[in-house]
C-alpha positions as CSV (number, residue, x, y, z in Angstrom):
1,M,74.0,-14.1,-40.4
2,R,73.4,-11.7,-38.3
3,H,70.7,-10.1,-40.7
4,L,68.4,-13.4,-40.6
5,V,68.4,-13.4,-36.9
6,C,67.3,-9.4,-37.0
7,L,64.8,-10.9,-39.4
8,V,63.7,-13.7,-37.8
9,T,63.4,-11.7,-34.1
10,P,60.5,-9.6,-35.2
11,L,58.6,-12.5,-37.1
12,L,58.6,-14.5,-33.7
13,G,57.9,-11.1,-31.9
14,G,54.7,-10.8,-34.1
15,F,53.7,-14.8,-33.9
16,V,53.8,-14.6,-30.0
17,S,52.0,-11.9,-29.8
18,V,49.5,-12.9,-32.3
19,F,50.1,-16.5,-30.4
20,L,49.1,-14.4,-26.9
21,A,46.0,-12.6,-28.0
22,L,44.6,-15.3,-29.4
23,A,45.5,-17.5,-26.3
24,L,43.7,-14.4,-24.1
25,T,40.6,-14.2,-26.2
26,A,39.7,-17.6,-27.0
27,P,38.9,-18.6,-23.4
28,A,36.5,-16.5,-23.1
29,E,33.9,-18.4,-25.3
30,A,35.9,-21.6,-24.4
31,Q,34.8,-20.8,-20.7
32,A,32.5,-22.7,-18.7
33,K,29.1,-20.2,-17.8
34,H,28.1,-20.1,-14.3
35,Y,24.5,-19.6,-13.7
36,V,23.1,-18.1,-10.3
37,C,18.9,-17.5,-8.9
38,P,17.7,-14.7,-9.2
39,P,18.0,-12.7,-5.8
40,C,15.1,-14.0,-3.5
41,G,16.2,-13.7,-0.2
42,L,16.8,-17.2,0.6
43,P,20.3,-19.3,1.0
44,C,20.2,-19.8,-2.7
45,D,21.1,-16.4,-3.6
46,D,24.4,-17.4,-2.9
47,A,24.6,-20.9,-4.9
48,V,26.3,-21.3,-8.1
49,F,25.3,-23.8,-10.7
50,D,27.1,-24.9,-14.5
51,K,24.0,-25.8,-15.9
52,P,20.9,-23.3,-16.8
53,G,17.8,-24.1,-15.9
54,T,15.6,-23.7,-12.0
55,C,17.3,-23.2,-8.7
56,P,16.4,-26.4,-6.9
57,K,15.8,-24.5,-3.4
58,C,13.4,-22.2,-4.6
59,G,12.1,-22.8,-8.3
60,M,13.1,-19.3,-10.1
61,V,14.5,-20.1,-13.2
62,L,18.3,-19.2,-13.4
63,V,20.4,-16.6,-15.3
64,E,24.3,-16.2,-16.2
65,Q,26.2,-15.4,-12.9
66,Q,28.2,-12.2,-15.0
67,A,24.9,-10.5,-16.5
68,A,23.2,-10.9,-12.8
69,D,26.2,-9.7,-11.4
70,I,26.0,-6.2,-13.3
71,S,22.7,-6.1,-13.7
72,R,22.4,-6.2,-9.3
73,P,22.5,-3.4,-7.8
74,A,24.2,-1.9,-4.1
75,Q,22.0,-3.5,-1.9
76,K,19.7,-1.1,-0.3
77,K,18.8,-2.1,3.1
78,V,15.0,-2.1,3.9
79,A,14.3,-1.8,8.0
80,I,10.3,-3.2,8.5
81,L,9.0,-2.4,12.3
82,M,7.3,-5.4,13.7
83,F,5.0,-4.5,16.6
84,T,2.0,-6.8,18.7
85,G,-1.2,-5.9,15.9
86,V,0.7,-4.9,12.9
87,E,-1.5,-5.8,9.8
88,I,-0.6,-8.5,7.8
89,I,-0.4,-6.9,4.2
90,D,1.0,-3.0,5.9
91,S,4.1,-4.9,6.3
92,T,4.8,-8.4,3.7
93,G,3.1,-6.3,1.1
94,P,6.6,-3.8,1.3
95,F,8.4,-6.4,2.4
96,E,7.1,-8.5,-1.1
97,V,8.3,-5.8,-3.7
98,F,11.6,-4.7,-1.7
99,G,12.7,-8.1,-2.3
100,A,11.7,-9.0,-5.6
101,A,14.0,-5.1,-6.4
102,G,17.1,-7.3,-4.6
103,F,17.7,-5.1,-1.6
104,D,18.2,-6.5,2.1
105,V,14.8,-6.6,3.4
106,Y,14.8,-7.3,7.4
107,T,12.2,-7.5,10.1
108,V,13.2,-5.4,13.4
109,A,11.6,-5.5,16.5
110,E,12.0,-4.2,20.6
111,T,12.2,-8.1,21.2
112,K,13.4,-10.8,18.9
113,A,10.5,-12.5,20.9
114,P,7.6,-13.7,18.4
115,I,5.3,-10.9,16.7
116,V,1.5,-11.8,16.6
117,T,0.0,-9.9,14.0
118,T,-3.4,-9.4,13.1
119,M,-5.3,-12.3,12.3
120,G,-3.2,-14.3,14.8
121,M,0.1,-14.7,12.2
122,T,3.1,-15.0,13.9
123,V,6.1,-13.6,12.9
124,V,9.7,-13.5,14.6
125,P,11.4,-10.7,13.9
126,K,15.1,-10.8,12.6
127,F,17.0,-8.4,14.9
128,S,15.6,-5.8,17.8
129,F,16.1,-2.6,18.1
130,A,19.8,-3.5,19.9
131,D,21.4,-5.3,17.5
132,A,19.3,-4.3,13.7
133,P,21.5,-2.3,11.0
134,Q,21.0,0.9,10.2
135,P,18.6,1.3,7.2
136,D,19.0,3.0,4.1
137,I,15.0,2.8,4.3
138,L,12.3,2.3,6.9
139,V,9.1,0.8,6.3
140,V,6.7,1.6,9.9
141,P,3.3,-0.4,9.1
142,G,0.3,0.0,10.7
143,G,-2.4,-1.7,12.5
144,G,-3.2,-1.6,16.5
145,V,-0.6,0.6,16.9
146,K,-1.9,1.9,20.2
147,T,1.0,0.0,22.0
148,A,3.7,1.1,19.6
149,R,2.9,5.0,19.4
150,E,2.9,4.4,24.2
151,S,6.6,2.9,23.6
152,A,9.8,5.4,24.3
153,A,12.0,2.5,23.2
154,T,10.1,2.2,19.3
155,L,10.0,5.7,19.5
156,K,13.1,6.2,20.0
157,W,14.1,4.0,17.4
158,V,12.0,5.2,14.8
159,A,13.6,9.0,14.9
160,E,17.0,7.5,15.5
161,S,16.6,5.4,12.3
162,S,14.7,8.0,10.0
163,A,17.4,10.9,10.8
164,R,19.7,8.0,9.6
165,A,18.6,6.7,6.8
166,Q,18.0,7.9,3.1
167,Q,13.5,7.3,3.3
168,T,11.2,6.8,5.7
169,M,8.1,5.2,4.6
170,S,4.8,4.7,6.7
171,V,1.5,2.9,5.9
172,C,-2.4,2.7,6.8
173,N,-2.1,4.2,10.7
174,G,1.4,3.5,10.9
175,A,1.6,7.9,10.1
176,F,0.6,7.5,13.8
177,I,4.0,6.0,14.8
178,L,5.7,8.5,12.5
179,A,4.1,11.3,13.7
180,S,4.2,10.5,17.6
181,A,8.0,10.6,16.9
182,G,7.5,13.7,15.6
183,L,8.3,13.1,11.9
184,L,5.1,14.6,10.4
185,E,5.0,18.4,11.9
186,G,5.7,21.0,8.8
187,L,4.8,18.0,6.5
188,T,1.3,16.7,3.7
189,V,0.8,13.1,4.6
190,T,-2.0,10.9,3.7
191,T,-3.5,7.8,6.2
192,T,-6.2,5.3,5.6
193,A,-9.3,6.4,4.7
194,S,-11.1,5.9,8.2
195,N,-8.4,7.5,10.0
196,I,-8.0,10.7,8.2
197,E,-10.1,13.2,10.7
198,R,-8.3,11.5,13.5
199,L,-4.7,12.1,12.5
200,K,-6.3,16.4,11.4
201,A,-7.7,16.6,14.9
202,E,-4.4,14.6,16.9
203,F,-1.9,16.2,14.8
204,P,-3.0,20.0,13.8
205,K,0.6,20.7,12.3
206,T,0.4,18.2,9.6
207,K,-1.8,18.9,6.8
208,V,-3.8,15.5,6.2
209,V,-4.4,14.9,2.2
210,Y,-6.9,12.7,1.5
211,D,-7.0,12.3,-2.5
212,Q,-3.8,10.9,-2.7
213,R,-2.7,7.3,-2.5
214,F,0.6,8.0,-0.9
215,V,2.2,11.3,-0.4
216,D,6.1,11.9,-1.3
217,N,8.1,14.9,0.8
218,G,11.1,13.9,-0.2
219,R,13.1,11.9,2.3
220,I,9.4,11.0,4.2
221,I,6.4,9.1,2.4
222,T,3.1,8.1,4.1
223,T,0.8,5.7,2.5
224,A,-3.0,5.0,2.3
225,G,-4.0,2.0,3.4
226,L,-3.0,-1.6,3.2
227,S,-2.2,-2.4,-0.3
228,A,-1.2,1.3,-0.8
229,G,1.6,0.4,0.9
230,I,2.8,-2.0,-2.0
231,D,2.6,1.3,-4.8
232,G,4.8,3.3,-2.1
233,A,7.3,0.7,-1.7
234,L,6.9,0.7,-5.9
235,H,7.6,4.4,-6.0
236,V,10.3,3.8,-3.4
237,V,11.8,1.5,-6.4
238,S,11.5,3.7,-9.0
239,K,12.8,6.6,-7.0
240,V,16.2,4.5,-6.3
241,L,16.3,2.4,-9.4
242,G,14.7,3.8,-11.8
243,N,10.7,3.6,-13.0
244,G,11.7,1.2,-15.8
245,Q,12.9,-1.3,-12.8
246,A,9.9,-0.6,-10.9
247,Q,7.4,-1.5,-13.5
248,Q,9.7,-4.6,-13.8
249,V,9.2,-5.8,-9.9
250,A,5.2,-4.6,-10.1
251,L,5.6,-6.8,-13.5
252,S,7.0,-10.0,-11.9
253,E,4.2,-9.6,-9.0
254,E,1.3,-9.5,-11.7
255,Y,0.2,-6.5,-9.2
256,D,-1.3,-4.1,-11.5
257,W,0.8,-0.9,-11.0
258,R,-0.2,2.3,-11.8
259,P,1.0,5.1,-10.7
260,N,-0.6,7.8,-12.0
261,A,-4.7,6.3,-11.6
262,G,-4.8,8.8,-8.8
263,F,-7.1,6.2,-6.7
264,A,-7.3,6.7,-3.4
265,R,-10.3,5.0,-1.3
266,A,-10.4,8.1,1.5
267,A,-12.3,10.1,-2.3
268,M,-14.1,8.1,-2.6
269,A,-18.0,9.5,-1.8
270,D,-19.2,7.2,0.5
271,M,-16.8,8.7,3.1
272,L,-18.8,11.3,2.5
273,I,-21.9,9.2,4.1
274,P,-22.3,9.2,7.8
275,D,-22.6,6.2,10.0
276,I,-25.4,5.3,10.9
277,E,-25.8,2.5,13.4
278,M,-28.6,0.4,11.2
279,N,-28.9,-2.6,13.9
280,G,-30.2,-0.7,16.2
281,L,-33.5,0.0,13.7
282,G,-33.4,-3.9,13.1
283,T,-31.3,-6.3,11.6
284,W,-29.5,-5.2,8.3
285,E,-27.0,-6.0,6.0
286,I,-25.4,-4.5,2.4
287,T,-26.7,-5.8,-0.5
288,R,-24.7,-3.7,-2.6
289,T,-22.4,-0.4,-2.4
290,E,-20.7,1.3,-5.5
291,G,-20.2,4.4,-7.1
292,G,-17.4,7.1,-7.2
293,T,-15.4,10.1,-5.9
294,D,-18.8,12.2,-7.6
295,R,-21.4,10.0,-6.7
296,W,-22.3,6.7,-4.6
297,E,-25.1,3.9,-4.2
298,M,-25.5,1.8,-0.9
299,A,-28.3,-0.7,-0.8
300,L,-30.0,-2.8,2.9
301,R,-32.2,-5.4,3.1
302,G,-33.1,-6.0,6.7
303,T,-35.8,-6.8,8.9
304,S,-37.5,-4.3,11.0
305,D,-40.5,-3.8,13.4
306,L,-40.9,-0.4,12.4
307,G,-42.6,0.9,9.6
308,A,-41.2,2.2,6.4
309,A,-41.9,5.8,7.2
310,E,-40.6,5.8,10.7
311,L,-37.6,3.4,9.4
312,L,-37.5,6.8,7.0
313,A,-37.6,9.8,9.8
314,R,-34.9,7.6,12.2
315,V,-32.1,7.1,9.8
316,G,-33.2,10.4,8.8
317,R,-31.9,12.1,12.4
318,G,-28.9,10.1,12.3
319,L,-28.3,11.9,8.8
320,S,-29.0,14.8,10.4
321,E,-27.3,14.8,13.3
322,K,-24.3,13.2,12.3
323,G,-23.6,14.6,9.3
324,S,-25.4,17.7,9.5
325,W,-27.4,17.0,6.3
326,T,-30.7,19.0,5.4
327,I,-33.7,17.7,4.6
328,V,-35.3,19.6,0.9
329,A,-38.5,16.9,1.6
330,S,-40.0,14.1,2.3
331,E,-42.7,11.8,0.7
332,P,-44.8,8.4,0.5
333,N,-43.2,6.2,-2.5
334,G,-45.9,4.2,-3.7
335,T,-46.0,0.7,-4.4
336,P,-44.8,-1.4,-2.8
337,P,-45.7,0.6,0.8
338,G,-42.5,2.8,1.6
339,A,-41.4,6.2,1.6
340,S,-38.5,8.9,0.4
341,S,-37.0,11.8,1.1
342,R,-34.5,14.4,0.0
343,W,-31.3,15.8,1.5
344,R,-28.9,18.3,0.9
345,F,-25.4,19.1,2.1
346,S,-21.7,20.0,1.7
347,G,-18.2,17.7,1.0
348,R,-14.7,18.2,2.3
349,A,-14.2,21.7,0.6
350,G,-18.2,23.2,1.2
351,E,-19.5,22.3,-2.3
352,P,-23.0,20.9,-2.7
353,W,-24.3,17.3,-2.8
354,L,-28.0,15.7,-2.8
355,G,-29.2,12.8,-1.6
356,R,-32.2,10.5,-2.2
357,L,-33.6,7.8,0.6
358,T,-35.7,5.2,-0.1
359,I,-37.1,2.7,2.2
360,A,-39.7,0.1,0.8
361,A,-41.6,-2.7,2.2
362,V,-40.5,-6.0,0.4
363,P,-43.5,-7.7,-1.5
364,G,-44.8,-10.7,0.3
365,A,-42.6,-11.1,3.2
366,T,-43.4,-9.6,6.7
367,H,-40.8,-6.8,7.9
368,R,-38.8,-7.5,5.5
369,F,-37.4,-3.8,4.3
370,D,-35.1,-2.2,1.0
371,A,-33.5,0.9,2.1
372,L,-31.1,2.5,-0.7
373,L,-29.1,6.0,0.1
374,A,-28.2,7.4,-3.1
375,I,-25.9,10.4,-3.5
376,E,-24.0,12.7,-5.7
377,R,-22.6,16.4,-6.7
378,A,-24.8,18.8,-7.0
379,G,-24.4,20.1,-10.8
380,D,-24.1,16.3,-12.3
381,V,-26.7,15.2,-14.5
382,G,-29.8,15.2,-12.7
383,S,-30.9,14.6,-9.0
384,P,-29.5,11.0,-7.3
385,R,-30.8,7.9,-9.0
386,R,-33.0,6.3,-7.2
């Protein structure tokens, strides 16, 4: 009997072990699956559903909770500075990108009073400087930055928050806020195309570049204007989560993200054309403007009491005085009655450029003229196209 017990005991033990193993593995298939909404920044992020489908609150396709929990990274906190006159896309573009990446994004202002943006949109900041969480990523947008630059409280909060943040990013002329807070000295930076020269003049200890959509100094990033903030935000996402995740965010936003394309608005050739007030010479409108980094054509149509030759002379004076252009030749322009002039000038690095200005009467119209200004880098094919 003793031998029988000794024989049965290990058999029972083996049976129990197998039973327990089956009991532990079987529920994995039998357990009900749960589904959650992909992170969208709304309260439904915390909701759990028993069936697949779409979220009844935000409409996003639900995913399995277990897979979502594995794929979701630890949330980074992203603070976006708000102030009266803030540019809408400067702030909301990065907000959208970081939110789509699953980060915890929030707005911060000096107070929680409603903020009126450019174009009149009203935004209520989530936090004030007094109660805002310390961000991992600080975004400083542009817009009407004068008041923010003159606010000691704003500059203090930006400087202190940036010192403890992993990344600080300015968008557009938000670079002037960072510079006013003492954060750009000695760095290579950029800003919106129309403010490149101004930033150079006001902050000579920074190296301002015109041919980059964003500049990464490691901890501090500056971007060019407006939509460049989206590219800057995607770049930050790629630094935090990897290039693949950043590309996935860009795809989810249906944004044509080309991090290596090299487009920079300030590098376009038309930035070399002096700003001449044509409305002082009648009423004019641009009918076409196009080109690239090595050439540009700008066509205008207008009404003026002056003749073609006089218009050509006055516009030419503007090119000479405001752009330091040198006239090469001036000549009549046949039929219809008009005139043209050829010019040379230097680019940003001293390289030679050529230009042609043509003004001609519109056939069959009184006091109506077409003007065409064409420029191109010298050494390209021929002279500027007529």
